[in-house]
Every structure is written in structure tokens, then in C-alpha cells.
C-alpha positions, 0 to 999 in steps of 0.5 A: 413685153409684147409677145404675139398672141400666138405665143401668149396662148401657148404659154397659157396652155403650158401653164394650165397643163402644169397646174393641172398636172401638179393638182393631179399629183397632189390629189393622187396620193395612193399611187402612180398610174402607169399604162392605165393601171395604178401602181402600189407605193410599196411593191410586194417582193416577188419570191423566186425559189432558188433552184436546188440541184437534184442529188445524184445517187451514189452507188456503193460498191458491191462487197466481194465476200472473202471465200473460205476454203472448202474443208477437206477430210484428213487424208493420211496417204497424201504426200503434200500434207493437210496444209496443201490438201485443204485446197484440193476441192477448190482446185478441183472446182477451178480445173473442172470449170476450165475442163482441165480435171486431168491436171489436178495431181500436177496442180497440187504438186506445184502448189506444194512446191511453190507455197506449201499450201500457205496462202500468205507465202511471199518470196523475199527475192522476187516478191512472188506471192500466194499459193501459186507464187504470182509475180507482182508485175503480172498479177493485176492483169492476170487477175483481171483476165481471169475475172478477179480484178482488184483481188489480192494474190494472197486471196487463195481462191483468186490465186487458184482460179487465176492460176488455172486460167493461166494454165489454160491459156499458157500451160505450165511454162509459168511455174518453175516447179513442175 
């Protein structure tokens, strides 16, 4: 095979490079060189921490204490009896807060007429409930407006204050008992 000298020297050059490369690979057993730096044969794993979500604090609702009626000394001359009179101080406090102190006697009379002082009173026909017999369809909004959102109409203090708020905003028209 007669090739020109130019191609023979090129082939010899390629062969020489190949031999040098193979020789370098055989001698170098510690690693591979990349970008001028030796690389380890067994790379060390990089530990990447797993991000943990920051917990959001959950605020527990503030418990609302269940108020108890203020004890009232026995009143012998009351036409309403002890069951109604036990609420008088709470009624007086609520009426005073709204500037309706002059409505105390009438409020006590309506309370007697509506529930006889029983905070658990419930009308079987209408569902009216509590001391002042609030109708269920109106209770939630009225309780909210009077500052007792979420309270039951059977909570006597919520019922009294909601009733006084209702009296202040609309008069006695909400009760049949006058």
C-alpha cells in the first residue's frame, strides 16, 4: 500500500496519540482529571437537608365563662316570686348599661309573663326560648348585634342583655306580654 508521506505521518501521529492516551489511562488509576482537577472515583454524596414547613400556631378559642345570676335576697312583697326576682340584679345591670333604668318593673313583669323566670323555658308551638322567649329565627342575629354572638337563648345573661338591646332598638313591640 503506497500512501503519500503526508497520510503516513498523519496515521503515525494518530497512532502515537492513541498509545500515549492508553498509557496515561493505564498509569492513572486514582481518578479522572476534568478541568485540570482530579475527580474521585467514588464521589461523596452531597447531603441536602429536607426543608421542613414552619408550623403555624393554632390559637385556641377563648372560652366564654357561663355567667351565674347574682343572688338576690328573698323579697316577700314581689308579685313575681323568687324564680323571677333572682334575675333582678342582672336585669338592672343591663338596663343601666343602656340607660333604660325606668323600664325595670315592666321588664320584670314581661319576664314573669314570658317564662316565669325559667331560663330553660321553651314554647312548644313557636320554639320561643329562654327568659324572654326569643324566636329561633331571630336569635342568632340579635345575639350577634347585642354582643353575644354564638350564645344560646337558654343562657340567661345573654338572653337578658339581648332583650335589653332589642328593647333599646325597637321598644316593647317584640313581646306580646306587656
